[in-house]
C-alpha positions, 0 to 999 in steps of 0.5 A: 751415921751424920753423913746419911742424916744430912741432905745437903751430903751426897753420894758420889753417882757414877752417871755424872761425869764427862771428857774432855780429850783436849785434842781437836784433832782426836776424840771431843768430835764424839766424846758424846758417844762415851757411855762408860769409862774405867776411873784410874787404878793403882797398884803397889807391887809386894816383894817377898822375905822369907826367913825359915817358916816365915814371909815377910812382905814390904811395898815396893814400886807404885804402878798404874793400871791400864783404863778402859774407855767404851764408845758407842758406834755412833755413824757420824761423825763415824767412830769407827774413822774416829779410832782408826785415824787415833792409829794413823796420826800415831804412825800407823800405817797400813802397808799398801801400795799408796804407803810405801815406802813411809809404811815400812819405816814408820812406827808408832810414837808415844808422843803422837799418841799424846799429841792426837789423844790430847790430853784426857781430863775424866771430870766427875760432876754434882747435881747442879753440874758442877766439877768436884773430881778431875782425874788427869790422865797423862800421857795416853796411848791406846794398848788395845781398839776394839770396834765391836761385835756383830751379832743377829740375835741382838738390838743393841748398840754396838760399841767400841772399847779402847784400852788406854794405857800412861804413865800416871794420873792426877786427881784434883778435888774441889769443894764447889760454892754456891751459884757457882757453874762449871767452866766445861761443857758436859759430854751430849751437852753445848756446841761443845759436843756438837758432831762436826759437818764433815766425819773426821 
């Protein structure tokens, strides 16, 4: 009960976060359009040994599960184009006449995905804007891109969703120092989050 009795102790809040993609060719120019993001998820596989009437369980390999990023579909810069460019820069080419024969020969590359997306870093902050929890998503690539759905009966903002697979995630926690501000610029504030003059 000591935690809840202290005015200085505060739980993490879902709306206090931002993401850095670390690549100007990737999604940093549209990161202020982010609406939701999953934190990393780990699963430990279980192995079963059966003997007569009994089952005994043992831990197997640990696997990091895919996460989802949800963006508002903005027009300037174009969210749709930004996601399409991730695929294009990762070696996907539409098999049109002008792309032949390159489109026939190129295949998606994990290295190209990781370079284009950049080092994906998910940061939670406190009420003072200080970093308190940082997740680094290692070697990310897309396994699904959804450009949203349309509905005449709705006036909601169209959402784009990306499913991100990665090799592993690393957690760094930090105890904020009084008077210290975060060194990064949260999504939606400052020059780093400002949209470029030319759409991607």
